[in-house]
C-alpha positions as CSV (number, residue, x, y, z in Angstrom):
1,M,-0.1,0.1,0.1
2,V,1.7,3.0,-1.3
3,K,-0.2,6.2,-2.1
4,V,-1.8,7.5,0.4
5,R,-4.0,10.7,-0.2
6,S,-4.9,11.8,3.5
7,I,-4.0,10.7,6.7
8,V,-6.1,9.8,9.7
9,L,-4.4,8.7,12.9
10,I,-7.2,6.9,15.1
11,L,-5.7,5.1,18.1
12,G,-8.0,2.6,20.3
13,V,-10.9,0.7,19.2
14,L,-11.8,1.4,15.9
15,A,-15.6,3.2,15.1
16,V,-16.2,0.7,12.1
17,T,-17.1,-2.6,13.5
18,A,-18.1,-5.9,11.5
19,A,-21.3,-6.5,13.4
20,H,-22.6,-2.9,13.0
21,T,-25.7,-2.6,10.5
22,L,-25.8,0.4,8.5
23,E,-29.1,2.3,9.6
24,P,-30.7,5.8,8.6
25,G,-28.7,8.7,9.5
26,D,-25.0,6.9,9.6
27,R,-22.3,7.1,7.3
28,V,-22.1,5.3,4.1
29,D,-18.2,4.7,3.9
30,N,-16.8,4.8,0.4
31,F,-16.0,1.8,-2.0
32,R,-14.8,0.8,-5.5
33,L,-16.6,-2.0,-7.6
34,L,-16.0,-3.7,-11.0
35,D,-19.5,-4.5,-12.8
36,H,-20.5,-7.7,-14.1
37,R,-19.4,-5.9,-17.5
38,G,-16.5,-5.3,-16.3
39,E,-16.5,-1.3,-15.7
40,S,-15.3,0.3,-12.6
41,H,-17.6,2.2,-10.4
42,E,-16.4,4.2,-7.6
43,L,-19.4,5.5,-4.6
44,Y,-18.2,8.7,-4.1
45,Y,-17.5,9.8,-7.3
46,H,-21.3,10.5,-7.6
47,S,-20.9,13.4,-5.2
48,D,-22.7,15.7,-7.6
49,A,-25.8,13.0,-7.4
50,S,-29.1,14.4,-5.9
51,A,-29.5,11.0,-4.6
52,I,-28.4,7.4,-4.9
53,V,-30.2,4.1,-4.7
54,V,-28.8,1.0,-4.2
55,M,-30.5,-2.7,-4.6
56,V,-29.6,-5.8,-3.7
57,Q,-29.1,-7.9,-6.4
58,G,-28.8,-12.2,-6.7
59,N,-29.3,-14.2,-9.1
60,G,-32.4,-16.5,-9.1
61,C,-34.4,-14.1,-6.7
62,P,-37.9,-14.3,-7.7
63,I,-38.5,-11.4,-5.8
64,V,-35.5,-9.5,-7.4
65,R,-37.1,-10.3,-10.8
66,N,-40.0,-9.6,-9.6
67,Q,-39.3,-5.8,-8.7
68,L,-36.4,-5.0,-11.2
69,P,-38.7,-3.7,-13.7
70,R,-40.7,-1.1,-10.9
71,L,-36.8,-0.1,-9.9
72,A,-36.6,0.7,-13.9
73,E,-39.5,2.8,-14.2
74,I,-38.3,4.4,-11.1
75,R,-35.0,5.5,-12.3
76,D,-36.4,6.4,-16.0
77,A,-38.6,8.8,-13.8
78,Y,-36.2,10.5,-11.7
79,A,-33.3,10.6,-14.7
80,D,-33.5,14.4,-15.1
81,K,-33.4,14.8,-11.4
82,G,-30.2,13.3,-11.0
83,V,-30.4,10.2,-8.8
84,E,-27.8,7.6,-10.3
85,F,-29.2,3.8,-9.2
86,F,-26.8,0.7,-9.0
87,L,-27.1,-3.0,-8.2
88,I,-24.7,-4.6,-6.2
89,N,-24.4,-8.8,-5.8
90,S,-22.9,-9.8,-2.6
91,N,-23.8,-14.0,-3.1
92,L,-20.7,-16.1,-3.0
93,H,-22.4,-18.5,-5.3
94,D,-22.7,-15.7,-8.2
95,D,-19.7,-15.3,-10.3
96,R,-19.2,-12.7,-13.3
97,D,-20.4,-15.1,-16.0
98,R,-23.7,-16.0,-14.2
99,I,-24.6,-12.3,-13.1
100,R,-24.0,-11.6,-16.7
101,T,-26.1,-14.2,-18.1
102,E,-28.8,-13.2,-15.5
103,A,-28.5,-9.7,-16.8
104,S,-29.2,-11.5,-20.2
105,E,-32.3,-13.5,-19.8
106,F,-33.9,-10.8,-17.6
107,S,-32.9,-7.9,-19.8
108,I,-31.2,-6.3,-16.5
109,D,-29.9,-2.7,-17.7
110,F,-28.5,-1.6,-14.4
111,P,-24.4,-2.1,-13.7
112,I,-24.5,-5.2,-11.2
113,L,-21.6,-4.4,-8.8
114,M,-19.6,-7.6,-8.0
115,D,-18.8,-7.5,-4.1
116,S,-17.1,-11.1,-4.3
117,G,-15.1,-10.7,-1.1
118,Q,-18.5,-9.3,0.7
119,L,-16.8,-6.3,1.9
120,I,-19.3,-4.0,1.0
121,G,-22.5,-5.9,1.7
122,E,-20.8,-6.9,5.4
123,S,-20.4,-3.3,6.1
124,M,-23.7,-1.8,4.7
125,G,-25.5,-4.8,7.1
126,F,-27.3,-6.6,4.1
127,T,-29.3,-9.4,5.0
128,R,-31.5,-10.0,1.9
129,T,-32.2,-9.4,-1.9
130,A,-34.6,-6.6,-3.2
131,E,-33.8,-4.2,-0.6
132,V,-33.0,-0.9,-1.5
133,F,-30.6,1.8,0.2
134,V,-31.0,5.4,-0.6
135,I,-27.9,7.1,-0.1
136,N,-27.6,11.1,0.3
137,P,-24.4,12.3,-0.8
138,N,-25.0,15.6,0.8
139,R,-22.9,14.1,3.7
140,W,-22.7,10.6,2.4
141,Q,-25.5,9.6,5.0
142,L,-28.0,6.8,4.4
143,A,-31.6,7.9,4.1
144,Y,-33.8,4.9,4.1
145,R,-33.3,1.4,3.6
146,G,-36.0,-1.1,2.7
147,P,-38.2,-2.5,0.1
148,I,-39.1,-0.3,-3.2
149,D,-43.1,-0.7,-2.2
150,D,-45.3,-3.4,-0.6
151,R,-46.5,-4.9,-4.0
152,V,-44.6,-8.1,-3.9
153,S,-44.0,-10.6,-0.6
154,Y,-43.1,-14.1,-0.7
155,Q,-46.8,-15.4,-1.0
156,A,-48.4,-13.0,-2.6
157,Q,-48.7,-9.9,-5.4
158,R,-50.8,-7.0,-5.1
159,P,-51.9,-5.4,-8.8
160,T,-50.7,-2.0,-7.5
161,A,-48.8,-0.8,-4.5
162,T,-50.5,0.8,-1.7
163,R,-46.9,2.1,-0.2
164,D,-44.3,3.2,-2.6
165,Y,-41.8,3.5,0.3
166,L,-39.0,4.2,-2.7
167,T,-40.3,7.1,-4.4
168,D,-41.1,8.5,-1.0
169,A,-38.2,8.5,0.2
170,L,-36.3,10.3,-2.9
171,D,-39.0,12.9,-2.9
172,A,-38.3,13.9,1.0
173,V,-34.1,13.9,-0.4
174,L,-34.9,15.5,-3.0
175,A,-36.5,18.3,-1.1
176,G,-34.1,18.4,1.4
177,E,-36.8,16.8,3.8
178,A,-36.2,14.1,6.5
179,V,-37.7,10.7,5.1
180,S,-40.9,9.7,7.4
181,Q,-40.3,5.9,6.9
182,A,-36.5,5.8,6.8
183,E,-36.6,2.3,7.4
184,V,-39.1,-0.6,6.7
185,E,-38.3,-4.6,6.6
186,A,-37.9,-6.1,3.5
187,E,-38.9,-9.6,2.2
188,G,-36.2,-11.2,-0.4
189,C,-33.7,-13.9,-0.4
190,L,-31.4,-14.2,2.6
191,V,-28.0,-13.2,1.6
192,H,-25.3,-16.0,3.1
193,F,-22.2,-14.5,4.7
194,P,-20.5,-17.2,6.8
195,E,-17.7,-14.7,7.9
196,R,-20.2,-12.4,9.6
197,D,-21.9,-14.9,11.8
198,Q,-18.6,-15.8,13.5
199,R,-16.7,-12.7,13.3
200,A,-15.5,-13.0,16.9
201,K,-14.2,-16.5,16.5
202,Q,-12.5,-15.5,13.2
203,T,-11.1,-12.4,13.6
204,P,-7.5,-12.6,11.8
205,S,-4.2,-13.0,13.7
206,Y,-1.9,-10.1,14.0
207,S,1.3,-12.7,14.1
208,E,0.2,-15.4,11.9
209,D,-1.8,-13.5,9.0
210,I,-1.7,-10.1,9.1
211,A,2.0,-9.0,9.9
212,P,3.4,-11.7,6.7
213,L,0.9,-10.5,5.0
214,I,1.9,-6.8,5.2
215,A,5.9,-7.6,5.3
216,D,5.1,-9.8,1.7
217,N,3.0,-7.1,-0.3
218,C,3.3,-3.8,1.4
219,V,7.2,-3.3,2.7
220,A,9.0,-3.0,-0.7
221,C,7.2,0.7,-0.9
222,H,6.1,1.4,2.7
223,R,9.6,1.0,3.9
224,P,12.6,3.7,5.2
225,G,13.4,5.6,2.0
226,G,10.8,4.0,0.0
227,I,8.0,6.0,-1.6
228,G,5.7,4.6,0.9
229,P,4.5,8.2,2.8
230,F,5.2,5.5,6.3
231,A,6.9,2.8,6.9
232,M,5.2,-0.4,8.1
233,S,8.0,-1.5,10.7
234,E,6.2,-2.4,13.6
235,Y,2.5,-3.0,14.8
236,A,1.9,0.7,16.7
237,I,2.4,2.4,13.2
238,V,0.4,-0.5,11.0
239,H,-2.6,0.0,13.6
240,G,-2.2,3.8,14.1
241,F,-3.1,3.8,10.0
242,A,-5.2,0.4,10.4
243,P,-8.2,2.9,9.4
244,M,-6.6,4.5,6.1
245,I,-6.0,0.7,5.3
246,R,-9.3,0.1,5.4
247,E,-9.9,2.7,3.3
248,V,-7.6,2.1,0.5
249,L,-8.8,-1.8,0.3
250,R,-12.4,-0.4,-0.1
251,T,-11.6,2.2,-2.9
252,D,-9.2,0.0,-4.4
253,R,-6.1,2.7,-4.5
254,M,-3.4,0.0,-2.9
255,P,-2.1,-1.9,-3.6
256,P,-1.3,-0.2,-6.9
257,W,-2.7,-2.6,-9.6
258,H,-5.1,-2.1,-11.8
259,A,-5.8,-5.2,-14.4
260,D,-9.2,-6.6,-14.3
261,P,-8.6,-10.2,-13.0
262,H,-11.3,-11.4,-15.9
263,H,-9.3,-11.2,-18.3
264,G,-5.5,-12.6,-18.6
265,E,-3.0,-13.7,-15.7
266,F,0.3,-11.6,-15.3
267,S,3.3,-12.4,-14.1
268,N,4.3,-9.2,-12.1
269,D,0.5,-8.9,-10.6
270,R,0.7,-6.8,-7.4
271,S,-2.8,-7.1,-6.7
272,L,-4.1,-9.5,-3.3
273,T,-6.5,-12.0,-3.3
274,T,-9.7,-11.7,-2.3
275,A,-8.5,-14.0,1.1
276,E,-6.0,-11.3,1.7
277,R,-8.4,-8.1,1.5
278,Q,-10.9,-9.8,3.7
279,K,-8.2,-10.9,6.3
280,L,-6.9,-6.9,6.3
281,V,-10.1,-5.4,6.3
282,R,-11.8,-7.7,9.0
283,W,-8.8,-7.3,11.2
284,V,-9.3,-4.0,11.0
285,E,-12.7,-3.8,11.5
286,A,-12.3,-5.8,14.3
287,G,-10.5,-3.1,16.1
288,A,-6.7,-4.2,14.4
289,P,-6.3,-6.6,17.5
290,R,-2.6,-6.8,18.5
291,G,-2.7,-10.2,20.2
292,E,-0.3,-12.1,22.1
293,G,3.6,-12.6,22.0
294,E,6.4,-10.4,19.9
295,D,5.6,-8.4,17.6
296,P,6.7,-10.2,14.4
297,L,6.8,-7.4,12.2
298,P,10.2,-5.9,12.9
299,A,12.2,-9.2,12.7
300,L,10.0,-9.8,8.9
301,T,10.7,-6.3,7.2
302,A,14.8,-6.2,8.9
303,R,15.9,-7.2,5.4
304,D,18.7,-6.2,3.0
305,W,17.8,-4.4,-0.1
306,P,21.0,-5.0,-3.1
307,E,21.7,-2.4,-4.7
308,W,21.6,-4.8,-8.3
309,E,18.9,-7.4,-7.5
310,L,20.5,-9.3,-10.3
311,G,23.8,-8.8,-10.0
312,E,26.8,-6.5,-11.1
313,P,25.6,-4.8,-14.4
314,D,27.5,-4.5,-17.4
315,L,26.8,-1.3,-18.3
316,I,25.3,1.6,-15.8
317,I,24.0,5.0,-16.8
318,E,23.8,7.6,-14.5
319,L,20.9,10.1,-15.1
320,P,21.3,14.3,-14.9
321,P,20.5,15.2,-11.1
322,F,17.2,16.8,-11.0
323,D,15.9,19.1,-8.3
324,V,12.8,17.8,-6.6
325,P,10.8,20.4,-4.4
326,A,9.5,20.2,-1.3
327,T,5.6,20.8,-2.7
328,G,3.9,21.1,-5.7
329,V,3.3,19.0,-9.1
330,I,6.3,18.4,-11.3
331,A,5.6,17.9,-14.9
332,Y,7.4,14.6,-16.6
333,Q,10.9,15.0,-16.8
334,H,12.2,13.2,-19.9
335,P,16.4,13.2,-20.1
336,R,18.3,12.1,-22.8
337,I,21.9,10.5,-22.6
338,P,23.8,9.3,-25.6
339,N,24.8,5.7,-25.6
340,P,28.4,5.4,-24.5
341,L,29.4,2.2,-26.5
342,K,31.1,2.0,-29.4
343,E,29.0,-1.5,-31.0
344,G,25.9,-3.2,-30.8
345,V,24.6,-5.2,-27.9
346,W,21.8,-7.7,-26.9
347,V,20.1,-6.4,-23.8
348,R,18.5,-8.8,-21.5
349,A,17.7,-6.9,-18.7
350,V,17.3,-3.8,-17.2
351,D,17.0,-2.2,-13.5
352,F,17.0,1.2,-11.8
353,E,18.4,2.5,-8.5
354,P,16.5,5.8,-7.3
355,G,18.7,8.2,-5.5
356,D,16.1,9.0,-3.5
357,R,13.1,6.4,-3.6
358,A,10.7,8.8,-2.1
359,V,10.2,10.6,-4.9
360,V,10.5,8.4,-7.8
361,H,7.2,7.4,-8.9
362,H,7.6,5.6,-12.1
363,I,10.3,5.5,-14.9
364,I,10.1,4.6,-18.6
365,A,13.0,4.3,-20.6
366,T,13.3,4.0,-24.1
367,F,15.9,4.5,-26.9
368,A,16.0,5.9,-30.2
369,G,18.7,6.4,-33.0
370,Q,20.7,9.2,-33.3
371,E,18.5,10.4,-36.7
372,G,15.6,10.6,-34.3
373,R,13.7,7.9,-35.8
374,H,10.6,5.9,-33.5
375,Q,11.6,9.0,-31.4
376,R,8.7,11.2,-29.6
377,E,9.3,13.0,-26.6
378,G,7.7,11.7,-23.6
379,A,6.4,8.6,-25.9
380,L,7.8,5.4,-26.1
381,G,10.3,4.4,-28.8
382,S,12.4,1.0,-28.8
383,A,11.3,0.2,-25.2
384,L,13.7,-1.2,-22.7
385,G,11.8,-0.9,-19.3
386,G,11.1,0.5,-16.4
387,F,10.6,1.5,-13.1
388,V,7.5,1.1,-10.4
389,P,8.3,1.4,-6.5
390,G,8.3,-2.4,-5.7
391,G,8.0,-4.0,-8.8
392,G,11.7,-5.3,-9.3
393,P,14.3,-5.4,-12.5
394,T,12.8,-6.0,-15.8
395,R,13.9,-9.2,-17.4
396,Y,13.4,-10.2,-20.7
397,P,11.6,-13.5,-21.6
398,E,14.0,-16.5,-21.9
399,G,15.3,-16.5,-25.5
400,T,14.8,-12.9,-26.5
401,G,16.8,-9.9,-26.3
402,V,16.7,-5.9,-27.5
403,F,18.7,-4.9,-29.6
404,L,21.1,-1.5,-28.4
405,E,22.5,0.1,-31.5
406,P,25.6,2.2,-31.1
407,D,24.4,5.4,-32.5
408,A,21.2,5.4,-29.6
409,I,20.1,7.9,-27.7
410,F,18.3,7.0,-24.3
411,V,15.1,8.9,-23.6
412,L,13.6,8.4,-20.3
413,Q,9.9,9.2,-18.9
414,M,10.6,10.3,-15.0
415,H,7.9,10.7,-12.6
416,Y,8.7,12.6,-9.8
417,T,6.2,13.2,-6.8
418,T,7.0,15.8,-3.6
419,M,7.2,14.4,-0.1
420,G,7.3,17.4,2.2
421,R,11.0,18.4,1.7
422,A,13.0,19.5,-1.2
423,T,15.8,17.0,-2.6
424,T,18.0,16.1,-5.4
425,D,17.4,13.0,-7.2
426,V,20.3,10.9,-9.6
427,T,18.9,7.7,-10.6
428,R,21.2,5.1,-12.2
429,M,20.1,2.7,-15.0
430,A,21.4,-1.2,-15.3
431,L,21.8,-2.8,-18.2
432,Y,22.6,-6.4,-18.5
433,F,24.0,-7.9,-21.6
434,A,23.3,-11.3,-23.1
435,D,26.7,-13.1,-24.4
436,E,25.2,-14.7,-27.2
437,P,22.5,-13.4,-29.8
438,P,18.7,-14.4,-28.6
439,E,16.7,-16.5,-30.4
440,R,14.2,-14.0,-30.6
441,E,14.4,-10.4,-30.9
442,L,11.6,-8.4,-28.3
443,R,9.9,-6.0,-30.4
444,N,8.0,-3.3,-29.6
445,L,4.6,-2.0,-31.4
446,V,3.6,1.4,-30.4
447,L,-0.5,1.9,-31.2
448,I,-1.5,5.4,-31.0
449,N,-3.9,7.6,-32.5
450,P,-2.8,11.5,-32.4
451,R,-6.6,12.6,-34.0
452,I,-8.5,11.8,-30.5
453,S,-10.9,15.0,-29.6
454,I,-12.4,14.6,-26.1
455,P,-15.2,17.2,-25.6
456,P,-16.0,19.1,-22.7
457,H,-18.0,18.2,-19.9
458,T,-17.9,14.5,-20.9
459,R,-17.7,11.9,-18.3
460,K,-16.6,8.8,-21.0
461,H,-15.6,9.4,-24.1
462,T,-13.9,6.2,-25.9
463,E,-11.1,6.2,-28.8
464,Q,-9.0,3.9,-30.1
465,A,-6.3,2.8,-32.3
466,T,-5.5,-0.4,-34.2
467,H,-2.8,-2.7,-36.0
468,T,-3.0,-6.2,-38.2
469,F,-0.2,-8.4,-37.8
470,E,1.3,-9.7,-40.8
471,H,3.1,-12.3,-39.3
472,D,2.6,-15.1,-36.4
473,V,3.5,-13.4,-33.3
474,W,3.9,-13.9,-29.3
475,V,2.4,-11.2,-27.1
476,H,4.5,-10.7,-24.1
477,S,3.7,-7.7,-22.5
478,L,1.1,-4.8,-22.7
479,L,1.6,-1.1,-21.7
480,P,-1.8,1.7,-21.7
481,H,-0.7,5.3,-21.4
482,A,-3.2,8.2,-21.1
483,H,-2.6,11.4,-19.1
484,Y,-4.7,13.0,-16.3
485,R,-8.2,12.4,-17.6
486,G,-7.5,8.2,-18.7
487,R,-10.5,6.7,-17.4
488,S,-9.8,3.1,-18.9
489,S,-7.9,1.3,-21.3
490,A,-7.9,-2.2,-22.9
491,F,-6.0,-4.3,-25.7
492,I,-8.4,-6.4,-27.8
493,A,-7.4,-9.2,-30.6
494,V,-9.7,-9.4,-32.9
495,H,-9.5,-13.2,-34.6
496,S,-10.2,-13.5,-38.5
497,D,-13.5,-15.7,-37.6
498,G,-14.6,-12.1,-36.0
499,S,-14.5,-13.7,-32.4
500,E,-12.8,-10.9,-30.0
501,E,-10.4,-12.1,-27.0
502,T,-9.5,-9.3,-24.4
503,L,-6.1,-9.3,-23.2
504,L,-5.9,-6.9,-20.9
505,S,-8.6,-4.4,-19.4
506,V,-7.6,-1.8,-17.0
507,P,-11.2,-0.4,-15.8
508,N,-10.0,1.8,-13.9
509,Y,-6.9,3.6,-15.2
510,D,-4.8,5.5,-12.9
511,F,-2.0,7.9,-14.3
512,N,-0.1,7.8,-11.3
513,W,0.8,3.7,-12.1
514,Q,2.6,3.4,-15.4
515,H,2.5,-0.3,-15.1
516,D,3.7,-2.4,-17.8
517,Y,1.7,-5.5,-17.9
518,V,3.6,-8.8,-18.2
519,L,1.8,-11.6,-19.4
520,A,2.2,-14.8,-17.3
521,E,2.3,-16.8,-20.7
522,P,2.6,-15.3,-23.7
523,V,-0.5,-15.0,-26.2
524,F,-0.1,-16.3,-30.0
525,L,-1.7,-14.3,-32.4
526,P,-1.8,-15.7,-35.6
527,A,-0.9,-13.4,-38.8
528,G,-4.2,-11.5,-39.9
529,T,-4.9,-10.4,-36.1
530,K,-6.4,-7.5,-35.2
531,L,-4.9,-5.3,-32.3
532,I,-7.3,-3.3,-30.9
533,H,-6.0,-0.4,-28.4
534,R,-8.9,1.1,-27.1
535,T,-9.2,4.0,-24.4
536,S,-11.7,6.1,-22.5
537,W,-11.3,9.2,-20.9
538,D,-13.4,11.2,-18.3
539,N,-13.3,15.2,-19.4
540,S,-15.9,15.9,-16.4
541,A,-15.4,18.1,-13.4
542,Q,-16.1,14.8,-11.4
543,N,-12.7,13.5,-12.4
544,R,-10.8,15.3,-9.5
545,A,-7.7,15.2,-11.6
546,N,-8.9,17.1,-14.8
547,P,-7.2,20.2,-14.9
548,D,-10.1,22.0,-17.0
549,P,-13.1,20.3,-17.8
550,S,-14.6,22.7,-20.3
551,V,-12.0,22.6,-22.8
552,E,-11.7,20.1,-25.7
553,V,-8.6,17.9,-25.4
554,R,-6.7,16.6,-28.0
555,W,-3.3,15.0,-28.6
556,G,-0.4,16.5,-26.5
557,L,2.9,15.6,-24.8
558,Q,1.9,17.4,-21.6
559,S,-0.2,15.7,-19.2
560,W,-3.2,18.5,-19.4
561,D,-3.0,17.4,-22.9
562,E,-4.2,13.7,-23.9
563,M,-3.3,10.5,-25.6
564,L,-4.0,7.1,-26.9
565,F,-1.0,5.5,-26.5
566,G,-0.2,1.6,-26.6
567,S,3.0,-0.3,-26.2
568,V,2.8,-4.0,-26.8
569,R,6.0,-6.3,-26.2
570,Y,5.9,-9.2,-28.7
571,T,8.4,-11.7,-30.7
572,R,7.8,-13.2,-34.3
573,A,6.5,-17.0,-34.0
574,D,8.9,-17.7,-37.1
575,T,12.0,-18.9,-35.6
576,A,14.1,-19.3,-38.6
577,A,13.4,-15.7,-39.9
578,E,14.3,-14.7,-36.2
579,T,17.7,-16.2,-36.5
580,A,18.6,-14.8,-39.6
581,R,17.5,-11.0,-37.9
582,V,19.2,-11.5,-34.7
583,T,22.7,-12.1,-35.8
584,R,23.8,-8.8,-36.4
585,P,27.5,-7.4,-36.7
586,G,28.9,-5.8,-34.1
587,N,27.5,-7.4,-31.4
588,A,29.4,-7.4,-28.5
589,S,29.6,-10.5,-25.5
590,G,31.3,-10.5,-22.7
591,H,31.1,-7.2,-21.1
């Protein structure tokens, strides 16, 4: 857990407990969930809504199915009044495919948010499906919970309702008045929360569950000198930041990993499993208890961090010093450094050693020829690799390499963040060479669309770029890139028969984290496959990173401009052709 936008230090027993049932007047905490279509939704994003309606959905529940048409009628009736509507599914047995099937069969056009870990359903006190929650975004208070109306019950249905609880509640909220009947017992199918009913017996152990989880997943960034704003070095610190840990997990801000798990597996996946998230959040909600025995975290985090994880480099490039101020926003830096080598070499791995890890947020390293071919300042030419805190060195797939020309110029994209004190960073880049030419050259395809035009005040605008492969290829990694208005991004392979395969979906794109998503196993794409890189942007005032929602945004190098830019690392599948290509004259060995 690296990036914390606000810090609230609360010691002692926490205000939020798993046994709590959300009641009218209570504050509803923020959360972020994916829906059944793979889109990301954050509750507090809708701060401009007049009211938010959440209905508990569950596959196969007859009351839900019967009431959804009425909910759709209410949504349409309040469409011009700024009311947002969502469904949330917290059933353990309803996975995304089953929910999609249910939505298709019953023509459900609401986004169905998937609470697969049950953390949101537990915190909001869900008990039955078909219950609706009306949230007032003014202070994020629960205004009403109960059924839509009294028309449907377990045994019978009335032709019409005699009590319209939901519309009465909405009218009161929109009028700025208290809801007269703020809580009504709902009828629906029971939602099974096996953990909630036995919470006292199943509170995770700090020493056995939490401390090892933090050491394995958080300390690489949250350590002395790391980019994390505090070091997770002992229980007292973790306990003090426990409410913040819960918040960044519920809103999916931490750990910094944004790939939709429904599409693809990645070797550099930094996410937590559902079980790990449950352990952390439930431990926090139980009061973050210390337990008995010695604190194991100091011993678990007291490790030697090697200067170079891969050993002594073959070449070290020192970047120019950069003065980082104490506060403010720093534009991306793009230092350019000539290659000091006089002959070509095959690179097999790249690593970075920031001078000050507390301010270096990410690095993307590329190179281009002296003449400027493939060169675009701030974008990728021939890709070498990158750095993200806690991410480790870039190792190329076995049997592959990148040929570095002797006349090349290194072009780096440096993202610095301020930390409250001024500092000077001198980052070093390490290159590791192959002794022999590889079997295949690791190539870099760039998918761009410099003709993008994003209208003002638009919450979701989508455009794309495409490329059709002329040869059989293996795709190894994918990197989407946009700027402050980036909302989501995806790479989609369209096969010759018209079928589509999503290689990567990033439903919650975050400009602050420039991930190169490395496939756990390369994906084979036959000749004739069209690869689509599709990006959506949020140019509305609800995007808090948006510099100016009133302007039409076009392609540009600055962060307040935008890009549709995707980098794809691949190799040719034709081994014979590749062997001939990679045996280049002047290749150095033995460095």
